[in-house]
C-alpha positions in Angstrom: 0.0 0.0 0.0 2.8 2.4 0.9 4.7 1.6 -2.3 1.6 2.3 -4.3 1.1 5.6 -2.5 4.7 6.6 -3.1 4.4 5.7 -6.8 1.3 7.8 -7.1 3.0 10.8 -5.4 6.1 10.5 -7.6 4.0 10.2 -10.8 2.0 13.3 -9.8 5.2 15.2 -9.1 6.7 14.3 -12.5 3.4 15.1 -14.3 3.3 18.5 -12.6 6.9 19.2 -13.5 6.2 18.3 -17.2 3.0 20.2 -17.1 4.7 23.5 -16.0 7.8 23.1 -18.1 8.2 26.0 -20.5 9.3 25.5 -24.1 11.4 27.8 -26.2 12.0 27.4 -29.9 14.8 29.1 -32.0 13.6 29.7 -35.6 14.5 31.7 -38.6 14.5 32.3 -42.3 17.2 33.5 -44.8 16.2 34.8 -48.2 19.1 35.9 -50.5 19.1 36.4 -54.3 19.9 38.8 -57.1 17.8 41.5 -58.7 17.8 43.4 -61.9 15.6 46.6 -62.2 15.1 49.0 -65.1 13.6 52.3 -64.0 12.2 54.6 -66.6 12.0 58.2 -65.2 9.8 59.8 -67.9 10.8 63.3 -66.9 13.6 64.0 -69.3 16.3 62.4 -67.2 18.1 59.2 -68.0 16.6 55.9 -67.0 18.6 53.7 -64.7 19.5 50.0 -64.6 20.7 48.2 -61.5 21.9 44.6 -60.9 22.6 43.7 -57.4 22.4 41.1 -54.6 19.4 41.5 -52.4 18.0 39.9 -49.3 14.3 39.5 -48.4 12.8 39.6 -51.9 10.2 36.9 -51.3 10.3 36.7 -47.5 11.9 38.9 -44.9 15.1 37.3 -43.5 14.8 36.9 -39.7 15.7 34.9 -36.6 13.6 34.6 -33.5 12.7 33.0 -30.2 9.2 31.7 -29.4 8.1 30.1 -26.2 5.2 29.3 -24.0 4.4 27.9 -20.5 1.2 26.1 -19.6 -0.2 27.6 -16.3 -3.0 25.0 -16.1 -6.8 25.3 -16.4 -6.3 25.9 -20.2 -4.2 29.1 -19.7 -0.9 29.6 -21.4 1.7 32.4 -21.4 3.8 32.9 -24.5 6.2 35.3 -26.1 7.7 36.1 -29.5 11.0 37.9 -30.1 11.8 38.3 -33.8 14.7 40.1 -35.3 14.9 41.2 -39.0 18.1 41.3 -41.0 19.5 42.0 -44.4 20.9 38.7 -45.4 23.0 40.2 -48.2 25.1 42.3 -45.9 24.3 41.1 -42.3 22.9 44.4 -41.1 19.9 44.8 -38.9 16.6 46.1 -40.1 14.2 48.6 -38.5 17.0 50.0 -36.2 15.9 47.5 -33.5 17.1 44.2 -32.2 13.6 42.7 -32.3 12.1 45.0 -34.9 9.8 42.4 -36.5 8.1 41.5 -33.2 8.6 41.7 -29.4 5.5 40.6 -27.7 4.1 38.6 -24.8 0.7 36.9 -24.8 -1.8 35.2 -22.5 -4.2 32.7 -24.1 -7.2 30.7 -22.8 -10.7 29.7 -23.6 -11.7 33.3 -23.9 -9.1 34.2 -26.6 -5.6 35.6 -26.6 -4.3 38.9 -25.3 -1.1 40.4 -26.8 1.2 43.3 -25.7 4.3 44.8 -27.2 5.6 45.5 -30.7 3.3 43.7 -33.2 2.6 43.6 -36.9 -0.6 45.3 -37.6 -3.9 43.4 -38.1 -3.8 44.7 -41.7 -0.3 43.4 -42.3 1.0 40.1 -43.5 3.6 39.6 -40.7 3.4 38.6 -37.0 1.1 37.0 -34.5 -2.1 39.0 -35.3 -1.6 39.7 -39.0 -4.6 38.9 -41.3 -3.5 40.5 -44.6 -2.1 37.4 -46.1 -5.6 36.2 -46.7 -6.0 38.6 -49.7 -2.7 38.1 -51.6 -0.3 35.3 -52.8 2.6 37.8 -52.9 2.3 39.4 -49.5 4.0 42.8 -49.4 7.2 41.7 -51.1 8.3 40.7 -54.6 9.4 44.3 -55.5 6.6 46.6 -56.6 4.0 43.9 -57.0 3.2 43.5 -53.3 -0.4 44.2 -52.3 0.7 47.0 -50.1 1.2 49.3 -53.1 -2.4 49.0 -54.1 -3.8 50.2 -50.8 -3.4 53.3 -48.7 -2.7 51.3 -45.6 0.7 51.0 -43.9 1.3 47.2 -43.7 4.0 47.6 -41.1 4.3 47.3 -37.3 3.5 49.4 -34.2 5.1 49.8 -30.8 3.3 50.0 -27.5 0.5 47.8 -28.8 -2.2 45.9 -27.0 -4.3 43.4 -29.0 -7.0 40.8 -28.4 -8.2 37.9 -30.6 -11.4 36.0 -29.8 -11.7 32.3 -30.2 -13.3 31.2 -33.5 -17.0 30.6 -33.2 -18.7 29.1 -36.3 -15.6 30.0 -38.3 -15.8 33.6 -37.2 -13.2 35.5 -35.1 -12.5 39.1 -34.2 -9.1 40.8 -33.6 -8.7 44.3 -32.1 -5.6 46.3 -31.5 -4.6 49.7 -30.2 -1.1 51.4 -30.2 -0.4 54.0 -27.5 2.5 55.3 -29.7 3.2 53.7 -33.0 7.0 54.4 -33.3 9.2 54.9 -30.3 12.4 55.2 -32.5 11.5 57.9 -34.9 9.3 59.9 -32.5 11.4 60.2 -29.3 9.6 63.2 -27.9 6.0 62.1 -28.3 4.2 61.0 -25.2 2.3 57.7 -25.2 -1.5 58.1 -25.7 -1.1 61.8 -26.2 -1.6 64.0 -29.3 2.2 64.5 -29.6 2.5 60.8 -30.8 1.0 58.9 -33.7 -1.6 56.4 -32.3 -3.3 53.6 -34.1 -6.4 51.4 -33.8 -7.7 48.5 -36.0 -10.3 45.8 -36.2 -10.2 42.7 -38.2 -13.0 40.2 -38.8 -12.0 36.8 -40.2 -14.4 34.1 -41.5 -13.2 30.6 -42.5 -15.6 28.0 -43.9 -14.2 25.1 -45.9 -12.1 26.4 -48.8 -13.1 30.0 -48.1 -11.1 32.5 -46.0 -12.4 36.0 -45.9 -11.4 39.2 -44.0 -12.8 42.6 -43.3 -10.2 45.0 -42.0 -10.5 48.6 -40.8 -7.9 50.8 -39.3 -7.7 54.3 -37.9 -4.5 56.4 -37.5 -4.5 59.4 -35.1 -1.6 61.5 -36.5 0.5 63.5 -34.1 -0.2 67.3 -34.0 3.3 68.4 -35.0 5.8 67.9 -37.9 4.7 66.5 -41.2 1.2 65.6 -40.0 0.5 68.8 -38.0 -2.4 69.7 -40.4 -3.4 66.2 -41.4 -6.8 64.9 -40.3 -6.9 61.5 -38.8 -6.7 58.7 -41.4 -8.7 55.5 -41.9 -8.9 52.7 -44.4 -11.3 49.7 -45.0 -10.3 46.6 -46.9 -12.5 43.6 -47.9 -11.1 40.5 -49.4 -10.1 36.9 -49.1 -9.3 33.7 -51.0 -10.9 30.5 -52.1 -9.1 27.2 -52.8 -10.6 25.5 -55.8 -8.0 22.7 -55.5 -6.3 23.3 -58.9 -6.0 27.0 -57.9 -6.4 29.4 -55.0 -7.9 32.7 -56.0 -7.2 35.9 -54.0 -8.9 39.3 -54.3 -9.3 42.6 -52.3 -10.9 46.0 -52.6 -10.1 49.0 -50.3 -10.9 52.6 -49.6 -8.7 55.0 -47.7 -8.7 58.7 -46.6 -6.0 60.9 -45.0 -3.4 58.1 -45.3 0.3 58.6 -46.0 1.4 55.2 -47.3 0.9 56.1 -50.9 4.1 58.2 -50.8 6.0 54.9 -51.3 6.9 54.9 -55.0 8.4 52.8 -57.7 11.6 50.8 -57.3 12.3 52.5 -53.9 11.7 55.9 -55.4 9.4 57.9 -53.1 6.6 60.0 -54.5 8.4 63.0 -53.1 10.5 62.8 -56.3 7.4 63.0 -58.5 5.6 65.8 -56.8 4.8 69.0 -58.5 5.0 71.1 -55.4 8.0 71.3 -53.0 6.2 69.3 -50.3 3.0 67.6 -49.5 4.1 66.8 -45.9 0.9 68.3 -44.4 -1.5 66.5 -46.7 -3.0 63.1 -46.5 -4.2 61.0 -49.4 -7.6 59.5 -50.3 -8.6 57.0 -52.8 -9.2 53.3 -53.6 -7.5 50.2 -54.8 -8.1 46.7 -56.0 -6.0 43.6 -56.6 -6.6 40.0 -57.9 -4.1 37.2 -57.4 -3.8 33.4 -57.8 -1.6 30.5 -56.6 -1.5 27.6 -59.0 0.3 24.3 -58.1 2.4 23.1 -61.0 5.5 20.9 -61.6 6.0 20.3 -57.8 5.9 24.0 -57.0 3.6 27.0 -57.2 3.0 29.7 -59.7 2.0 33.0 -58.1 0.4 35.9 -60.0 -1.1 39.3 -59.0 -2.4 42.4 -60.7 -3.5 45.6 -59.0 -4.6 49.2 -59.5 -4.8 52.2 -57.1 -6.1 55.7 -57.5 -4.9 58.2 -54.9 -5.1 62.0 -54.7 -4.0 64.6 -52.2 -6.9 65.6 -49.9 -5.9 69.3 -49.9 -4.1 69.5 -53.2 -4.3 68.8 -57.0 -1.8 65.9 -57.1 -3.3 62.6 -58.3 -1.5 59.3 -58.8 -2.8 56.3 -60.6 -0.8 53.1 -60.1 -0.8 49.9 -62.0 1.3 46.8 -61.2 1.6 43.1 -62.2 3.8 40.3 -61.0 4.5 36.7 -61.8 6.6 34.3 -59.7 7.4 30.6 -59.4 8.5 28.9 -56.2 9.9 25.4 -56.0 10.6 23.5 -52.8 13.7 21.3 -52.5 12.5 20.3 -49.1 10.2 21.4 -46.3 12.8 24.0 -45.3 14.4 25.2 -48.6 12.9 26.6 -51.8 14.0 28.6 -54.8 12.0 31.4 -56.5 12.0 33.5 -59.6 9.8 36.5 -60.3 9.2 39.3 -62.7 7.3 42.5 -61.9 6.2 45.6 -63.6 4.7 48.8 -62.1 3.9 52.3 -63.2 2.7 55.4 -61.5 0.8 58.0 -63.5 1.3 61.6 -62.1 -1.7 63.4 -63.6 -0.5 66.9 -62.6 2.9 66.6 -64.2 1.7 64.3 -67.0 4.5 61.8 -66.3 4.3 58.0 -66.0 7.5 56.6 -64.5 7.8 52.8 -64.5 9.9 50.0 -63.1 10.6 46.5 -64.4 12.3 44.0 -62.1 13.5 40.4 -62.5 14.7 38.5 -59.4 15.8 35.0 -58.4 16.7 33.7 -54.9 16.9 31.0 -52.3 14.9 30.8 -49.1 16.1 28.5 -46.2 14.1 28.1 -43.0 15.5 26.7 -39.8 
């Protein structure tokens, strides 16, 4: 009887120890390739051609730590620390050690609560991101990424709290709020005050069989100084998703935005500041709409990816108007579960109605992605 009792006690002790034991995983991804881009200026200056090694063309290179601990009663505490890097030269991205994500979370039967630096609900990167549902390309592959056909910043925010509900009938809701979106570039702004950019977003996700749809809305409260001193608060709404037909997965999205600043990103890393008729549009937001359609088609052991998009944006307080068109085609082939190669070609143009110019960029890229 005593031996049985001792055995039960020891078994319980070992079970409790295993139950509480935390787990930590080291993971990462390296994407390195070469890129050729031809940029046509269309303003009387010479066009440019570049051929260079680049990292992060199909996926952002990174390394990270992810862990969790089971507290019992269905409650877990977890964390993610993810650092971005340029794999072609070894430098850090985003001027931060853990620029891609630095968050802690608590999860249970009522959902998951996150806090820290997170990718936006509207983005394609991070623990709460939902944007990948509308695009096979994400925000990468040169100028063909879906970000360039919206007015939304598909990036990350500091000082963020977010909550995701459990899925009920295939439906889940994610909400986030940033007390101050960027601690690095705005060192003087005070959290949750008008001196700092603040951000809020809601994302609704519905999954049913082969269908995955999202409705995303975000609201940016611009700081009352500097470039955005006279800019009204901005917002955007995006509706889209994908459907897997078996032989092909089809993606689509449509969006509307007002008083947003992300359309300043231009062709082939050329900012729209180089295209503007006036000296500056720093105190003006942009309004407009955009659409994109994409597809992923399994073939020859890999996947063909394609996307085409259009965006119409104009300055809220000015005459500047930009009409953007872009298309991309890529193929990825896996050598294993951890390693794949890719090749892609993209074309994009930005029509500047006021200056009657249409600069364009054509890019061809190949590379290797390895995950660990």
